N, C-alpha and C positions, 0 to 999 in steps of 0.2 A: 504494500500500500504506500502510495507516494506521500511524502511528508507535506508537500505543498498543499495537497488537497485537504489534509487534516488541519493545517494551519489556517487555511482560508475559511473554514467553517467554524472556527473558534470565535465565540462572542465576547469572552472576557478579555479585554484589551491587555491588561497586565500579564495575564497568563499566556496570551498569544505571543507577546513580546519576549517573555522569559523563555518559552519553548523555541521561538525563532532564533534567539541569540544562542541558545545551546546547540541546536542542530547546525547553525552556521559555523560556530567555533569548531565543531568536530567533523564538519564535512559530511553530515548525514543527509541522505536523500530519501531513504525508505524507512518505514516503521521497523522492519526486521533488523535494520542496522542498530537501532537503539537496544533491542534485546541482545544483539551480539556484543555491544559495548558492555552491557551489564554483566554478561557471562564471561568476558575475556579481559576486561581492563583491570589492571592492578592499582589504579588510582582510586582510592576510596571516595574522594570528593566527587570525582567524575561519575562513579557508579551511583552515588546518592542523587546527584542531579539528574542522571539518566532515568532513575526510577521515578523521580517526580515528573519529568517530562512524559515518560511512558504513561503515567496516569492522566496528566493534564490534557493530552491530545485526544482522549476519549474516543479511541478507535471503535470499530464495530464490535458487537458482543462476540461474534465468531472469531475475531482476531485475538481477543483476550482468552477465549476458550482454548484456542490453539496454543497460545503462550503458556497456558496452564499445564501443557504437556511437554514443555521445553526440557531438554536434558539438564539445564542448569537450575539449581534450586532457587537462586535469587530471582530468576525470571518467573518461575512458577509462583513464588511468593507474592510478587507485586501484581501478577495477573490475578491471583485469587483475591487480592484486596479490592479489585474492581467490581466485585459482586456482593451486593448487600440488598436486604429487603426483598421486595417483589421480584426484582431482576434475579437475585440469587435463587429464589424459589423456582423461578422459571427454568433454571439450568441446574437444579439440584442433582439430578442423576449424573450429569456430566462432571459435576464438582465432587462427587462421592470419592473418586480415587485419591483426592488430595487429603482426605481424612486418614488415609493409610500411607501417606508419603514418607519416604525414608528421612526426610529433613524435618527437624522439630519445628522450625519457624514456618515452614509451609503448612504443616499440620495445624499449627496455632492459627494461622491466617484463615485456613479452611474452617476451623471451629468457629471463629468469629463470624464468618460468612453464614454458616448454618444457624448460629445463634440469632441472626436477624431474620430468619425465614419464618419464624412463628410455628405454631403447632401443626399447620398444614403439611409440613415436611415429615412429621412423625411416622405416618404409614410407610413411606419409603424407607426410613431408617429402620423401622421394626422389620420390614420385609428383608432388608439387607442383613440384619442381625440374624434372621432365621435361615437365610439361604446361602449367604456368602461364607467364605473361609478365610482363615489367617488374618492378616493385617486389616483387610477390608472389613471383616466382621468386627474386629476390635475397634476400628475407627467408627463404625456405625454406633456402637455402644457409647463411645465418647460423644458423638453427635447427639444422641438421645438426651444425655445428661446436660449437655450444653444448651439444648433447646428448651427442655422442660424440667430439668432437675432430677434427683434420684427417685422421686415419686413415680416417674414415668418408666422406670425400668421394670422388666418382667420379674415375676417372683423367682424364676430360676436364676436370672442374672443377679438379683439381689443376694440370693444365697451364695452364689459363686464369689461375689465381691466380699461378702462377710467372711468367708473362709480365707480368702487371700489376705484380708486385713489382719486376721488373727495370726497368720504366719508371720507377716511383716512386723507386727507388734513384738513378737518374740525376738525377731532378729535385731530390731533397733534398740533393745535393752542394752546392747553391748557397744553402742555408738552414740554420737551426739549430732544434732542437726542445728544449723543456724536458722533462726527465725526472723523473718522480715517484720519489723515492728512499725506499724502505722495504725494508730487508734488508741483506744483505752482498754485497760485490763485491771481486774481486781486481784489482789493477793490476800488470801484469807488464812489466818493462822490455825490450820487444822489439817489432819490427814484423813478426815471423814468426808469423802467425796459425796456420798449419799446425802449427808446432812446439808452440804452446800447446794446440791440440786434441789432439795426440798425447800430450803429457806429462800432460794432464788426463784422458786416457782417453775422449775424446769422439769420436763417429762420426756419419756421415750428416749433415754440415753442409748446411743449406738457407739460401740468401741471404735476408736480411730487411732491411726498412727500419729506421731507428732507432726509429720509432714502434712498429712491430710487435715488435721485440726487447724494448723496454721494457715493452710491454703484456704480453708472454708472461711476463717476469720477475715483474711485479706480479700477474698473474693466478695464477701458480703459488704465489707466496709468500702470497697472501691467500686461497687456496682453502679453503673449509670442508670439509675432507676428513679421513678417518682416516689414521693413519700408514701403514697397510698398503696404502693406495691409491697410494702412490708418485707423488704429484703434485709436491711441491717438489723431488724429486730426479730427475725424469725428463729434463729438458732444461735447457740452459744457453744464455744469450745471450753470444756472444763478438764483440766489436767489431772493426772494422778497426783499423789502426795509427793512433793518435791522438797526434801529437807524440812519436812514439817509444814509446808505451805501448799495450798491448793489454789491454782490460778484460774481465773474466769475471764476468757477473752470474748468480747462482744457486748451486746446490749440487753442484759436480762431485765433491766428496769427501764426500757426505752420510753415507755409511755407514762412513767411515774412523774409526778409534778415536783418531786423533791430533787434538789441539786445533788451533785455527786458527793459533796462532803457530808450531807445529811444521811445519804445512803450508807456511806462508810461508817458513820457513827452507829447506825442501827445494826449493821453487820458486826461491828466490834462488840456491841452489847451482847450479841449471841455467842460469838466465837472468841472474845477476849481481845483480838487485834485484827484489824482489817485495813488494807491500803488500797489506793487506786493510783495508777500511773498512766501517763499518756505520752506518746511520741508521734511525730509526723514525719513522713518520708519526703514531704514537699515544701513545707512553709516554715519550718523552724519552731513549730509548737511543741511544748513539753509541759507536763504538769505532774504533781504528786499530791496525795492526801494521805495522812497517817492518822488513824483513829484507834484509841485504846479504851476499852471498858465503857463504851458509849460516848466518849468525848473525842472531839477532833483536836489532835495535838499540833498538826501542821497541815495547812492547805496552801498550795501555790499553783497558779496557772499563768504561764508566760503571756497569755493574751488577755488576762484579767488580773493584773498584778495588784490593783486597788482592793481586791477582795481577799488577799492573802491573810492567813491566820498563823501565828506562832513562827517558830524557826527551829532548825535542827542542828545538832552538833556537826553532822556530816557536811553541812553547807559552809561551815567556817573556813575562811580563806579562799572561798570560791565566789564567782560572780553569778548572779541570777540572769538568765538569758534576756530578760526584758530591759535590764538596767544598762544603759549606754553612757552613764555619767563618767566624768574624767577619772574619778577615784577608783573606778573598776577597770580601767584600761589594762592594767597589768595582771588582772585576775583571769584565770581560766573559768569559763562558764561550767556550771554543773547541770547535768541532764538527768531525766527520770531514771534511765537505766543505771546510772551510778548510785543514785539514792536507793534504788531497788536492790542492787548488789550488796549494799551495806546493811540494809534493814530487813530485807526478805530474800528474794532470789531474782537475778537478772535473766530473763528468758531469751536473751539474744542467742545464747548457746544453751540449749535445753539438755543438760547432762547432770551428772552427779547422782545423789542418792534418791532415785525415783521409785516409788512403790505403786504398783497397779498400772493402769493405763488411762489415757485420756478418753473422753467421750464427746460426741456432738449431741446436744440435747435441745429439744424444741421449747420455745417460749409459747405463751398463749397465742401470739400471732402466727407462729409456725404451725401450731395445731389447727388453727383456723384457716390459714391461707396456703399452707404447704411449704415445703423446703424450697429455698432459693435455687434457681437454675444455675448452671455453670459447671463445666468439667473441672475436676480437682485432681491434683497429684496425690497418689497414695504413698509413694516413696520416690526417692531420687536415685538416679543411676541405673 
């Protein structure tokens, strides 16, 4: 397909100029040459620009479908990114092989595409799950969960996944996994997981690996959803007992009118001590709350410093992240993970003396509206 024809039909002037400058610089005259550049160039910046122009030109659907079968993974990945929503659903059968692609990033792009198709694609995925073999069959299961969540799995698949998770839970007892921290979690001074579930109003606990528990928390927290879809508030990851602490990741009290420091106080009245910590992976937010025997000892939120209560010995000689005053120029800021490491446990690396295993448990929203959709890792490697 000639580049000039594609450029001439572009209506966004800035995008047309960007694409024209790129193809002129690289002497490109056909769309296939852009794919060739992506596949062969050793210049990372050039490849990145080529991928963008590949998308901006908005070639015909059949051109991108053909590119989705290209020998080079980077071309397949960017081709898959062109299919979303109704257009993706229209070509769902053609896109199915990408769910079984050898390249992780191609599979991920394909999952995102299927996730936008809605429930109308489920019959195709269930049919593929019943009739296909090998990687294609496994890819169909991932697609089902991405589209509609674990509730959409067949009973047989659910039993198979549960057996697999039990095996992996045993294996991970001898290793540690790094956890991506973004959001808030509670640390409760108890080794009684069942009591934590009861007090937090959580039901239907399902055993999970550390990787799966963390993946669910991050999936739900980062979901691009509307508030009325009840994604962030549907399920919670509750760990096993870790050096005498049980951690709760998620929003067990999402619709409570009480602020987090009051919730910590109530939990500490039951368990003796309860903390809440918060970290962000994007905007520098951090927070911590320490409560003992029903009283808040310390509350700090970097985005609401005027509401802070008390102070901690561990903060001495350190700066608070919100404080940009001159006297704190020479101090290193303290973050929630450092407070947690000193006063409870830092979940960045989930290892040490862990008893039992973690569970995903449903809140009232989860029982009413179902588990969130999205494919989740069970283990790494």
